[in-house]
C-alpha positions in Angstrom: 46.2 -6.6 38.9 42.5 -5.8 39.2 39.8 -7.9 40.8 36.1 -7.0 40.6 33.2 -8.1 42.8 29.5 -7.3 43.3 28.4 -6.4 46.8 25.8 -8.8 48.2 25.6 -7.2 51.7 25.2 -3.7 53.2 28.6 -3.8 54.9 32.0 -1.9 55.0 34.4 -2.5 52.1 36.9 -4.2 54.4 34.2 -6.6 55.8 33.1 -7.5 52.3 36.6 -8.1 51.0 37.4 -10.3 53.9 34.8 -12.7 52.6 36.9 -12.8 49.4 40.0 -13.6 51.4 41.6 -10.2 51.1 43.4 -9.9 54.4 44.2 -6.8 56.6 47.8 -7.1 55.5 46.8 -7.1 51.8 44.5 -4.1 52.4 47.5 -2.3 53.9 49.6 -3.1 50.9 46.8 -1.8 48.6 46.6 1.4 50.7 50.4 2.1 51.0 52.0 0.5 48.0 50.2 1.8 45.0 47.0 -0.1 45.0 43.4 1.2 44.8 39.8 0.5 45.8 36.9 1.8 43.7 33.2 1.5 44.2 31.1 2.1 41.2 34.1 3.7 39.5 34.9 6.1 42.3 37.9 5.8 44.7 36.9 4.8 48.2 38.6 3.6 51.4 38.2 0.4 53.3 35.5 1.7 55.7 33.2 2.9 53.0 29.7 1.4 53.5 28.5 -0.7 50.5 25.0 -1.1 49.2 23.9 -4.4 47.7 24.7 -4.4 44.0 27.7 -2.0 44.2 30.6 -2.8 41.9 33.8 -3.1 43.9 37.1 -3.0 42.0 40.4 -3.7 43.8 43.8 -2.9 42.2 46.6 -4.9 43.9 50.1 -3.5 43.4 52.6 -5.6 41.5 55.1 -7.7 43.5 58.8 -7.3 43.0 61.0 -10.4 43.1 63.4 -11.0 45.9 66.9 -9.9 44.9 68.5 -12.8 46.8 66.8 -15.3 44.5 68.9 -15.8 41.4 67.1 -16.4 38.1 68.4 -19.5 36.4 67.2 -20.4 32.8 65.8 -23.9 32.4 63.2 -25.5 30.2 60.1 -26.2 32.2 57.4 -28.8 31.7 54.3 -26.8 32.1 51.2 -28.8 32.8 48.8 -25.9 33.5 48.9 -22.1 33.5 46.6 -19.2 33.7 47.1 -15.7 35.0 46.9 -16.9 38.6 48.4 -20.4 38.8 51.2 -22.5 37.4 51.6 -26.3 37.6 54.9 -27.8 36.6 56.1 -31.4 36.3 59.3 -31.4 38.5 62.1 -33.8 37.6 63.7 -35.9 40.4 67.0 -34.5 41.7 65.9 -30.8 41.7 65.1 -29.1 45.0 62.0 -26.9 45.3 63.7 -23.9 47.0 67.3 -22.8 47.4 69.4 -23.8 50.4 73.1 -24.0 51.4 73.4 -27.1 49.2 71.0 -26.3 46.4 70.9 -23.2 44.1 69.5 -24.6 40.8 66.0 -25.1 42.1 62.5 -24.9 40.8 62.2 -21.5 42.4 65.2 -20.2 40.5 63.8 -21.7 37.2 60.4 -20.1 37.7 61.9 -16.7 38.5 63.7 -16.8 35.1 60.5 -17.9 33.4 58.6 -15.0 34.9 61.3 -12.5 33.9 61.4 -13.9 30.3 57.7 -13.5 30.0 57.6 -10.0 31.6 55.1 -11.0 34.2 53.8 -8.2 36.4 54.3 -10.1 39.6 57.8 -11.4 40.1 57.6 -13.1 43.5 57.7 -16.9 43.6 54.8 -18.4 45.6 55.1 -22.2 46.0 51.8 -23.8 47.1 52.8 -27.4 47.1 56.5 -28.3 47.6 58.2 -31.6 46.8 61.4 -33.1 48.2 64.5 -32.9 46.0 64.3 -36.6 44.9 60.5 -36.7 44.5 59.2 -36.0 41.0 55.9 -34.8 39.8 53.4 -32.0 40.0 54.2 -28.8 41.8 51.7 -25.9 42.2 52.7 -22.3 42.2 50.6 -19.2 42.8 51.5 -16.3 40.5 50.7 -13.5 43.0 50.2 -13.2 46.7 46.4 -13.0 46.6 46.2 -16.3 44.7 48.5 -17.8 47.2 46.4 -16.6 50.1 43.2 -18.1 48.5 44.9 -21.5 48.1 46.3 -21.4 51.6 42.7 -21.5 52.8 42.2 -24.6 50.7 45.3 -26.2 52.2 44.0 -25.5 55.7 40.6 -27.1 54.8 42.5 -30.0 53.2 40.6 -29.7 49.9 43.7 -29.6 47.7 44.1 -33.3 46.7 47.4 -34.8 45.8 48.1 -38.4 44.8 51.4 -40.1 44.5 52.9 -43.2 42.9 55.4 -45.1 44.9 57.4 -48.4 44.6 57.7 -50.1 47.9 59.3 -53.3 49.1 58.7 -55.6 52.1 59.1 -59.1 53.3 55.4 -59.7 54.2 52.3 -59.3 51.9 51.0 -55.8 51.6 47.2 -55.4 52.0 45.4 -54.3 48.8 44.5 -51.0 50.4 44.7 -49.4 53.7 45.2 -46.3 55.9 48.3 -45.5 57.9 47.5 -43.3 60.8 50.6 -42.6 62.9 52.0 -39.4 64.4 55.2 -38.1 63.0 58.0 -36.2 64.8 61.6 -35.1 64.3 63.9 -37.9 65.1 66.2 -37.0 68.0 68.3 -34.0 67.2 68.3 -34.5 63.5 67.1 -31.6 61.3 66.2 -34.0 58.4 65.0 -37.4 59.6 61.5 -38.0 60.9 60.0 -40.9 62.7 56.7 -42.2 64.1 56.5 -41.1 67.7 53.7 -40.7 70.3 54.5 -37.0 70.8 54.4 -36.4 67.0 51.8 -34.6 64.9 48.8 -36.4 63.5 49.5 -37.9 60.1 47.2 -39.9 57.8 48.1 -41.7 54.6 45.8 -43.8 52.4 47.0 -46.2 49.7 45.8 -48.7 47.1 48.0 -51.4 45.5 48.0 -51.0 41.7 50.4 -53.9 40.8 52.6 -56.5 42.5 56.0 -57.8 41.4 56.9 -60.5 44.0 57.9 -58.4 47.1 57.7 -55.0 45.3 54.4 -53.1 44.9 53.3 -50.1 42.9 51.0 -48.1 45.1 48.7 -45.1 44.6 48.9 -42.9 47.7 46.6 -40.1 49.0 47.8 -37.7 51.6 45.3 -36.5 54.1 47.9 -34.5 56.0 51.2 -33.0 54.9 53.9 -33.8 57.3 57.6 -33.7 56.3 58.6 -37.0 54.7 55.2 -38.4 55.6 54.9 -41.1 52.9 58.5 -42.2 53.3 58.1 -42.4 57.1 54.8 -44.2 57.1 55.7 -46.9 54.6 59.0 -47.5 56.4 57.0 -47.8 59.6 54.8 -50.6 58.3 57.8 -52.4 56.9 57.5 -51.3 53.2 60.1 -48.6 52.6 60.3 -46.9 49.2 62.8 -48.3 46.7 65.9 -46.1 46.6 65.1 -44.4 49.9 68.3 -45.2 51.9 67.4 -42.6 54.6 64.4 -44.8 55.7 65.8 -48.3 54.8 64.7 -48.6 51.2 66.4 -51.0 48.8 69.2 -49.6 46.7 69.6 -52.7 44.5 66.4 -52.7 42.5 67.2 -50.3 39.7 66.3 -47.0 41.3 68.6 -44.9 43.5 66.3 -42.1 44.4 63.2 -42.4 46.6 60.6 -44.0 44.2 58.0 -41.3 44.8 56.1 -39.3 42.1 53.2 -36.8 42.6 51.0 -37.9 39.7 47.7 -36.1 40.4 46.8 -32.6 41.6 43.3 -31.3 42.1 42.2 -27.9 43.4 39.5 -25.3 43.0 40.4 -22.2 41.0 38.4 -19.5 42.7 39.1 -16.9 40.0 37.6 -19.0 37.2 35.2 -20.9 39.5 36.2 -24.3 38.3 38.0 -27.4 39.5 41.5 -27.9 38.0 42.5 -31.6 37.9 45.9 -32.4 36.3 48.0 -35.6 36.1 51.5 -36.7 35.3 52.4 -40.1 33.9 54.9 -42.6 35.5 58.4 -41.2 35.2 60.9 -43.0 33.0 62.9 -44.5 35.9 59.7 -46.0 37.3 58.9 -47.5 33.9 62.4 -48.9 33.6 62.1 -50.7 37.0 58.6 -52.0 36.3 59.6 -53.3 32.9 62.6 -55.1 34.4 60.4 -56.6 37.2 57.7 -57.6 34.7 60.3 -59.5 32.6 61.6 -61.6 35.5 
């Protein structure tokens, strides 16, 4: 895959490419795994000194898929796709990546999709992962360079994700608010998290969209990305998610998976120099619960 740039400084190739988030490891891959660097149509190395206005072309070698990841054919709901990124609408009940307990995952499905479409790069790069029972938008990078560029956006917290959740509590929930409470692993558990003084900083914002007696539909914005952050934070303030039995959520209100759906995803596409902003509607099980509550 070729990427082209115009030099705007009198610097070495490697210094210039670092500005474009091509790392030392990627430069090594280009050097030793079949890639190429050209300046004004001539092959050059990473220490070649550029002049302003030079045309720099970088050929990044194709990525082979991991043999340990099995390809599993499955219809995918594609929300957005270009040559660099893929956004899918993930159903509830499907894990993001394989584990001891899960083999039919989004990663397996995407691998089959790449193979079927004869994509040059076969590695699966998940940028934004979702829990198995959380539905909604997942972002994939279609090659390692694209993944590296979005990792920078993740570090700068400029990739925006919003979620819908159905929560239930015994006291009134404020129309909007911020939950700022550190999150840590609970005891020796490898799964459960909790609010703890020695935990990592975590910040969640929310707005109430609708109220049905003691159940609320909320729009949530994550400022940090801790494991189970939304589930832990809303349980902490006394409003666990419906269907979330791990954190005390009600299992008798018509939904038996954590009522959490990533409905909005916004990021900057550096290759097309444009903002990508995609959305996903309320899933069917949310709509069923809301319809039932509205008819009470």
